[in-house]
C-alpha positions, 0 to 999 in steps of 0.5 A: 499500500502506498504511504499516501493511502496509509496516511489517510488512515491517521486519524482523520475524522470525517462528515458533516453537514449543513442546514438552515433554519428552513430550506427557504433560507438554506437551499443547499444544506449540504456540501461535501468535499469531495462530493464522491470518493474513488478509493482506487485499487486495494489488495485483498486481504491486506492488513490495512485498507483503503481510507479517505477523508471527507468533510461535510460543511454546515453553511446554515444557521441551525445545528444539524444532527447526523443520526446514522450512515448507510453504506451499500454494499458493506465493503465500504464502511466507517473508519473514524468518527462517532455516530450519532453526532451533530455539527454546529451552525456555520461549521464543519466536521471531519470523519474517515470512510474506508473500503475493504474489498471482498473479491477481485472486482469493481465496486460501485456503492453509495454512502447515505448520510441520514439527518435528524429534523426532517432534512433530506438524506445526503447520498454520495457515490463510492467506488473502489477496485479489489485486486487479487495480486498474482505475485507471491512473497516468499521468505527464506526463513519465517523465524530467526534465532540468533542463539547466545550472543555476548553483550555488546556483540552484534550478529547478523542473518542474511534474508532473501525475499523472493517473488514466486508468483507471476506478477510484480508487487511492491515492498512498501515497508520493512522495519523492526525495533531495537535491539534488532535492525534491518538493512537496507531500509527501502522506501518502496521496492518493486519485486518482479515475477521471479526476482529476489530482494535481499536484506540483512537482520542484525541483533545487538545484545544489550541486555542479559537473557532472552529476547523476542522481536520481529521484522514486519514486511508490508506490501502494496497488494499482498498480506503483510508478513513478519519474521519472528525473531529470538536471541539470548544476551549473555555475559561478555568476556570483557568490558562491553557496551550495553547501549543500542548502536542507534542513539536517540534522534536529536533535533536541529537547534534543540537540547539533547540527552543520551547516556552510554552504558557498559558492563563487564570488567571493572567499574568505573568506566571512561568513554572516548569518542575516537572518530566523529566528534567534531561534525556535531556542533553544539553537543558535549560528551562527558567521558566519565559518564558517557553522556551527550548533552548540550544543544545541536546547532541549528546549522548541523545538516540533517542525516545520520552521523557515525561516532566511534566510541571506546569504553575503558575499564579500571582494571590493570591491564585495562579492558577496552571495547569499541563500537560504532554508533549512529546518531540521527539528526532531524528537523524541527518538528513544530513541537517544543523540542527543548523539553527533553525531560519533565520534572515533578511539578514545583521541583527540579526532580524528573518524573520517573516511569511507574516501573522504575519508581518501585517503592518510591513515591509521587505526590507533588502537592502533598495531597492524599492518595486514594489507595492504601499504598499511597502514591507508591510506584510500580505497575502493581501494589507493593511498588512491584512490576509483578502482578500478585496472586491469585489475580495473576494466576486468575488471569492465566486461567482466564486466558487459557479458557478463551476460545474462538466464537461464531457470530452469535457467541457460541464456541466454534474452534474451527470457524470461530474467531477471537476478537482482540480490539483496540479502544482509545484515542488517536494516540491509540488509533494511529500506532495500532494501525501499524500494529495490525500489519505486525499481528496480521503477518505474524507467523506465531499468531493463532489464525483464529485471532482477529485484530480490530482497531476500534480506537477512534480520534478524539474519543477520550475516557469520557466518550468511553463512559457514555454510549455514543463511542461504543455504539459506533463500534458496535454498529459500524466498526465491528461490522465492517471488519466482519465481527460482532460483539459477541466475539470480542474476547480481549481489548487493549484499553489505552485511554486518557482525558485530555485537557484535565488541568486539575492536577494530581491526584485529581486528574488520576482519580477521575480516570480511575472513577471513569474506569471503575464506577463511571460518572454522570449516571453512567456505569464504569467503563470496564462494566459497560464493556462487559455489558456490550461485549458479553464474552470479553474476558481481559482488558490490558490497560495502558497510558500514553506516551510522553507529551513534554514536547507539547509544552507551549504548543498544545493544550490537548494532553501536555505533561504531567497529564500523560504521566498522571493518567498512568496512575489512574490505570494503576489504581483501577487495577489495584482496586480490582486486585483488592476486590473493591471494584470490578468483580471478574471472578464468578466464585465471588459474585456477579461478574461485572467486568473483565480481568484487568492488567497492564498491557505494554507500559510505554511511557518514558521521560523524554530523552531521560531513558528509563532503566530498560532504555525506552525513551521518547525523542521529539523526532518520535512525535508529531508537530503537536508534541502529543501524537506518535508519528510513523515510523519511529513512534508508531513502531515503538508502541506497535512492536512493544504491544506485539512482544507483549501478546507473545510473552505475557502469560495471560495473553500467549494461550490465546494469541499464540498459535497452537503447536502443530 
């Protein structure tokens, strides 16, 4: 699929109308741009699908309500936006509509926009062509095990992609995420019938123990593919770097921070740049800590800079190791790229990610925290990142009990589906589109698992706490993918509230309340989900990315709002663990909620990397400093979520394909 089509899948919203106080004063109540949509050519079975933005304009002096959409045939559908919805007088609104062909043919159809108040429906013409490409993408291996690799060492594996079909196709994306790399990275490569394309996958050992990953291949007209990656980091013989050889991206004219790490030998270590230090004006390098600091000069050219760095230990005779690092420098994004870390309010102490905070506390204003543990860190109670029993073992049992179901919810191991669906805002929606490519091509994925993107732009936790969002998912999103609410078994619930300036802990407790008990007469989110999706068993919660770069640029979700939101998730999970809300266990009474636990927690304090190396560069986010961008931001989240599903003991029983 071309990048043009992919960009149309990024949260757009689409459709709205106009009308006047009467048809006499508003003879043309609706104007749409475009007035018809041609989705062009879309391959059958591809992970993503054709999407198109559409704007409807209300040029009259009265608010118009859009009651419903009718797509005919149902290969056309809704990609973004909620229904029903109203458009204010003399205003407009945006939505996204999509095309998912079921056969290799030309489709001519319509979208009928049904309005309240007696206004006539608006009918738009839709067309698109489904194509069954005769090319066949064959990989020389579907999995690669790099074996045992000493820390600091890099090993490579050569791969060949062969077109064993009779028609050409285009490889549009080839990507992976640390500690793996893939080279070269083509923007688009056409592979003719009988032709091959060679690339190399490398693994750099940065942590001890087993790691997993994947390489994702996306095509213009074929189903995505993935290569399963495994490796094991082992202790080095001497001193070695444990930093990934691609450093966090810097931004022209902006502050920068990156610290190298080493292991083995005898500490302390000293670091020396032996080649390349003079080409990045404005940066400083501290030899005693291996830290880059300063600000990249605005005159530094865009590109990837190579630095050869040596680490020396303190033993006699001295042990040394040398590694070549790449430091990418990108252009100004429009965000505040100087906010490379964010402090606890009213202090000079940097915010600490929950999984690094442990038994430490976060209470910037000295207020009382709602949980018995207070404002103690950790993803789970007691400052721990490990789910305690029996909650943990219950989750594993629940995961083991998940079975494919037919449209009516009846267990059907042969033809049924296990729907895994995303719910949340645009920060969830956008990277989940790329995750869909990863999962749909994953050779480890249970073929009965279906991936659905139910996240909608602008629909925060408040929207999930009412009926409009979920009714749109039920009435439009799930049918467009070909599934029913009875088939939804697990969700990635990655939601926040934007614009909440009440401060901690009030902003966190608001989200906690919305998750648990609800607001304004509506039940809690997790209880509503269990009602609307009766076979929903697991809800994986998550907070959004770092948004410090939004400072002075956007009021949607600046720090510390993103950080604080994770506390709302944490406290809701803890309340379920402690039995004070959201019962999931039939042995303890009526089941009113799915089992809740953490999904992939990916918040980090800008360039101040977490202990596991996770960071957020300004280059990972858009001009507003809030939304992750493709490729780096989306891939960080997408590959993290994929790795979670393939390793978490509650997810592997249903996500990973049964052994053959």
